[in-house]
C-alpha positions, 0 to 999 in steps of 0.5 A: 255506744249509741248510734254510729261507732266509726267516723266518716271515712273521709274525716278519718283520712283528713285527720291523719293526712293533715297530721291532726293525730300529732296536734291538739287544739279545739275542733267544732263540728256543725251537725255532729250527730252522736259525736262519732266524728268528734270521738276520733279527735277526742281520743287524740287529746282534742277539745271538742264541741258539737252542735246538732238540732236533734235532741236524741243525737245530742243525748247520744253524744253526751252518753258516748263521751261520758262512757269513755274509760279515761279522763279526756279533754273537755267536750261540749254538745249543744242542742241548736238548729243551724238554720238559725245561725250560731247566735253567739253560742260559742265562746272558744276559737277553733283550729278545725271546723268540720261540716261533713253532713249538714250543709246540704240540708240548709237553703243556700242563703242560710248555709252562707250565713252559717259559714259567715257566722262560723268564720268569727270563731275559726282561727287564722290558719285553721283547717275546714272540712266540708262534704256536700252533695253533687248534681249527680246524686240519686236525690237530685230532682226527686221532689219539689224544686224550691230554688236553684238545684234545691228540692224538698225531697220525697225520697222515703227510701233514704229517710229524707222525705220532706227534708230540703236538699241543696246540690252543689258543684265543687266550684260553687262550694269552693267559692262559698268557702273562700267568700264566707270563711276566707279559705286559702285557695292554694291549700284546697284539696278536692275529692269526688266520692261516688258510691252505692248503698242499699237503703230499704232494699233499694240501690242508692247511688250517692255522689259527694264532693269532699273539700278541705283547706286552711283559712288564710293566716292573715286578713284578705280582701275578696272584692 
């Protein structure tokens, strides 16, 4: 196994709490890394598609899935920069959309455009999982401010120097999901995740918000 072995703990919780282990379908992850989150779905019979801009991560994902010891369902990993939108990359429609660690690296306008693009490929009734960073995170304010709650980071200790980070409130993320992906507010669940981690011998306090919910089963007007 190249790279991370285990899936995000909250992706795992979402997977079992929503009964994904008792279902099969198509799952798409935006910012898939080495495929560690998608491997959980794959082991339970899901068709998986991952997109990432890092060619090493894509090669690691292809290696990891090819090394599996059973003939599993179809999988596909696509090298693409999500800041450019989806550009008609996808052919399938998806029952689950995962965005656990990529949206906060995109400027707001690009993040909203990406979610709007993705909505075309997300089935009615599909689950959407999103993880974002809040204003209480260690990284907030560390670097050059280039927009509202948006910074070009100077945090070498987290390995994110010169990367854009956008910080959100839970309400802003929920509104964005409702507007861009037609999420049914009655299905939305929100978890606050605050934890500490050692990075380069420095104690880093992380603050995330995890949101999941389902797309409306029928067209809705958000006007």
